[in-house]
ZAZA-259606 format. One record per residue (C-alpha): residue number from 0; residue in three letters; x, y, z. Coordinates in Angstrom, 2 decimals, decimal comma. Layout:
N
@num:NUM	residu:ALA	u:X	v:Y	w:Z
...
***
This chain:
137
@num:0	residu:MET	u:-0,01	v:0,13	w:-0,24
@num:1	residu:PRO	u:2,46	v:3,12	w:0,91
@num:2	residu:LEU	u:4,51	v:1,30	w:-2,27
@num:3	residu:SER	u:1,11	v:2,97	w:-4,24
@num:4	residu:ILE	u:1,20	v:6,04	w:-3,04
@num:5	residu:ALA	u:4,90	v:7,05	w:-3,21
@num:6	residu:LYS	u:4,60	v:5,68	w:-6,59
@num:7	residu:GLU	u:1,00	v:7,82	w:-6,90
@num:8	residu:PHE	u:3,08	v:11,27	w:-5,99
@num:9	residu:ARG	u:5,78	v:10,58	w:-8,19
@num:10	residu:ASP	u:3,15	v:10,20	w:-11,35
@num:11	residu:PHE	u:1,84	v:13,68	w:-10,25
@num:12	residu:ILE	u:5,21	v:15,39	w:-8,98
@num:13	residu:ASN	u:6,86	v:13,96	w:-12,62
@num:14	residu:ARG	u:3,75	v:15,47	w:-14,80
@num:15	residu:GLY	u:4,65	v:18,21	w:-16,69
@num:16	residu:ASN	u:1,34	v:21,01	w:-14,86
@num:17	residu:VAL	u:2,96	v:20,52	w:-11,66
@num:18	residu:VAL	u:6,47	v:21,11	w:-12,21
@num:19	residu:ASP	u:5,52	v:23,80	w:-14,74
@num:20	residu:LEU	u:3,90	v:25,98	w:-11,73
@num:21	residu:ALA	u:6,37	v:24,70	w:-9,76
@num:22	residu:VAL	u:8,98	v:27,40	w:-11,70
@num:23	residu:GLY	u:6,35	v:30,04	w:-12,30
@num:24	residu:VAL	u:5,91	v:30,33	w:-8,37
@num:25	residu:VAL	u:9,56	v:30,87	w:-8,19
@num:26	residu:ILE	u:10,22	v:32,57	w:-10,78
@num:27	residu:GLY	u:7,08	v:34,78	w:-9,37
@num:28	residu:ALA	u:9,01	v:35,17	w:-6,23
@num:29	residu:ALA	u:11,52	v:36,32	w:-7,82
@num:30	residu:PHE	u:9,59	v:38,42	w:-10,36
@num:31	residu:GLY	u:7,58	v:39,85	w:-6,54
@num:32	residu:LYS	u:11,02	v:40,64	w:-4,65
@num:33	residu:ILE	u:12,56	v:42,64	w:-8,10
@num:34	residu:VAL	u:8,49	v:44,80	w:-8,50
@num:35	residu:ALA	u:8,73	v:45,69	w:-4,88
@num:36	residu:SER	u:12,42	v:47,23	w:-5,16
@num:37	residu:PHE	u:11,39	v:49,04	w:-7,92
@num:38	residu:VAL	u:8,40	v:50,68	w:-6,68
@num:39	residu:SER	u:10,35	v:51,42	w:-3,32
@num:40	residu:ASP	u:14,23	v:52,46	w:-4,98
@num:41	residu:VAL	u:12,45	v:53,09	w:-8,35
@num:42	residu:LEU	u:9,35	v:54,50	w:-8,61
@num:43	residu:MET	u:8,46	v:56,14	w:-5,56
@num:44	residu:PRO	u:11,54	v:58,24	w:-4,50
@num:45	residu:PRO	u:10,90	v:60,71	w:-7,23
@num:46	residu:ILE	u:7,15	v:60,40	w:-7,28
@num:47	residu:GLY	u:7,53	v:61,78	w:-3,84
@num:48	residu:LEU	u:9,86	v:63,83	w:-4,64
@num:49	residu:LEU	u:7,32	v:66,03	w:-6,98
@num:50	residu:LEU	u:4,99	v:66,06	w:-4,42
@num:51	residu:GLY	u:6,53	v:68,38	w:-2,11
@num:52	residu:GLY	u:9,46	v:65,63	w:-1,20
@num:53	residu:ILE	u:7,28	v:63,02	w:0,28
@num:54	residu:ASP	u:8,33	v:59,54	w:1,54
@num:55	residu:PHE	u:5,69	v:57,49	w:0,78
@num:56	residu:SER	u:6,83	v:54,49	w:2,97
@num:57	residu:TYR	u:7,05	v:57,13	w:6,53
@num:58	residu:ILE	u:3,49	v:58,08	w:5,63
@num:59	residu:ALA	u:1,78	v:56,29	w:8,98
@num:60	residu:VAL	u:-1,39	v:57,62	w:11,25
@num:61	residu:THR	u:-0,07	v:56,42	w:15,21
@num:62	residu:LEU	u:-3,12	v:55,13	w:16,63
@num:63	residu:LYS	u:-1,39	v:53,97	w:19,89
@num:64	residu:SER	u:2,21	v:55,45	w:20,98
@num:65	residu:ALA	u:4,45	v:52,72	w:22,03
@num:66	residu:THR	u:4,59	v:52,58	w:25,73
@num:67	residu:GLY	u:7,31	v:51,05	w:28,06
@num:68	residu:GLY	u:10,50	v:51,94	w:25,47
@num:69	residu:ASP	u:8,71	v:49,24	w:23,96
@num:70	residu:PRO	u:8,09	v:49,87	w:19,98
@num:71	residu:LYS	u:6,17	v:47,11	w:19,23
@num:72	residu:THR	u:3,58	v:47,74	w:21,73
@num:73	residu:ALA	u:2,70	v:50,75	w:19,45
@num:74	residu:VAL	u:-0,64	v:50,40	w:17,11
@num:75	residu:VAL	u:0,33	v:52,12	w:13,72
@num:76	residu:LEU	u:-1,56	v:52,17	w:10,17
@num:77	residu:LYS	u:1,65	v:51,93	w:7,66
@num:78	residu:ILE	u:-0,07	v:53,43	w:4,39
@num:79	residu:GLY	u:2,43	v:54,77	w:2,65
@num:80	residu:THR	u:3,34	v:51,14	w:2,10
@num:81	residu:PHE	u:0,11	v:49,86	w:1,37
@num:82	residu:ILE	u:0,50	v:52,46	w:-1,07
@num:83	residu:ASN	u:2,98	v:51,09	w:-1,98
@num:84	residu:VAL	u:1,18	v:47,19	w:-1,92
@num:85	residu:ILE	u:-0,92	v:49,10	w:-4,13
@num:86	residu:ILE	u:1,40	v:50,25	w:-7,16
@num:87	residu:ASP	u:3,71	v:46,82	w:-6,59
@num:88	residu:PHE	u:0,06	v:44,92	w:-7,45
@num:89	residu:ILE	u:-1,04	v:47,22	w:-10,27
@num:90	residu:ILE	u:2,71	v:46,86	w:-12,33
@num:91	residu:VAL	u:3,02	v:43,26	w:-11,01
@num:92	residu:ALA	u:-1,01	v:43,75	w:-12,81
@num:93	residu:PHE	u:-0,06	v:44,91	w:-15,71
@num:94	residu:ALA	u:3,86	v:42,64	w:-16,66
@num:95	residu:ILE	u:1,64	v:39,54	w:-16,46
@num:96	residu:PHE	u:-1,41	v:41,21	w:-18,83
@num:97	residu:LEU	u:1,21	v:41,73	w:-20,71
@num:98	residu:VAL	u:2,65	v:38,61	w:-21,13
@num:99	residu:VAL	u:-0,97	v:36,49	w:-21,58
@num:100	residu:LYS	u:-1,33	v:39,45	w:-23,97
@num:101	residu:GLY	u:1,52	v:37,94	w:-26,27
@num:102	residu:PHE	u:1,26	v:35,10	w:-25,52
@num:103	residu:ASN	u:-2,73	v:34,91	w:-26,56
@num:104	residu:ARG	u:-1,27	v:36,42	w:-30,00
@num:105	residu:LEU	u:1,52	v:33,44	w:-30,64
@num:106	residu:ARG	u:-1,10	v:31,06	w:-29,17
@num:107	residu:ARG	u:-3,43	v:32,58	w:-32,54
@num:108	residu:LYS	u:-1,16	v:33,62	w:-34,37
@num:109	residu:GLU	u:-0,29	v:29,65	w:-33,38
@num:110	residu:ALA	u:-2,73	v:28,59	w:-34,83
@num:111	residu:GLU	u:-3,90	v:30,23	w:-38,05
@num:112	residu:LYS	u:-1,13	v:28,74	w:-39,55
@num:113	residu:SER	u:-1,90	v:25,45	w:-37,89
@num:114	residu:ALA	u:-5,20	v:26,06	w:-39,15
@num:115	residu:ALA	u:-6,75	v:23,63	w:-42,38
@num:116	residu:PRO	u:-7,11	v:25,43	w:-46,29
@num:117	residu:PRO	u:-10,86	v:25,56	w:-46,76
@num:118	residu:ALA	u:-11,93	v:22,99	w:-48,76
@num:119	residu:PRO	u:-12,35	v:24,38	w:-52,89
@num:120	residu:SER	u:-15,33	v:25,66	w:-53,63
@num:121	residu:GLU	u:-17,52	v:24,07	w:-56,97
@num:122	residu:GLU	u:-16,36	v:26,06	w:-59,17
@num:123	residu:GLN	u:-12,51	v:24,97	w:-58,36
@num:124	residu:LYS	u:-13,31	v:21,56	w:-58,42
@num:125	residu:LEU	u:-14,84	v:21,58	w:-61,50
@num:126	residu:LEU	u:-11,95	v:23,92	w:-62,95
@num:127	residu:ALA	u:-8,94	v:21,23	w:-61,89
@num:128	residu:GLU	u:-11,02	v:18,20	w:-63,34
@num:129	residu:ILE	u:-11,14	v:20,25	w:-67,07
@num:130	residu:ARG	u:-7,32	v:20,65	w:-65,96
@num:131	residu:ASP	u:-6,82	v:17,25	w:-65,40
@num:132	residu:ILE	u:-9,58	v:16,31	w:-68,70
@num:133	residu:LEU	u:-7,66	v:18,38	w:-70,70
@num:134	residu:LYS	u:-3,78	v:17,37	w:-69,07
@num:135	residu:ALA	u:-4,70	v:13,22	w:-70,28
@num:136	residu:LYS	u:-5,17	v:14,28	w:-73,58
***
């Protein structure tokens, strides 16, 4: 019985879709880090400068101050961090949109290439028959 489960698990892992999904998750995680760095280190500083030197990552609302010198006891709404995350999401969603759009365009072109040519019309069939008769004479 355990050997059967191990075999089923091996077959499940060896399917192409599972491996493709795992690669996609790893690449997606790395891409997420790149986008997060792009937003926080490249995109947000000029936007903050245009808005009068605002650094979005520091925008916060303190609901309760820290007690006893322990900053972990403070209750803070980190609005600026939330803004950065929203911008991250928009960039990632747009990048995925572009990838899917390109992929669909490639699939459509491949489908057009592999599509069978249309069947000849009755007129074309008749002309082909006349051609064949003339060749036979």
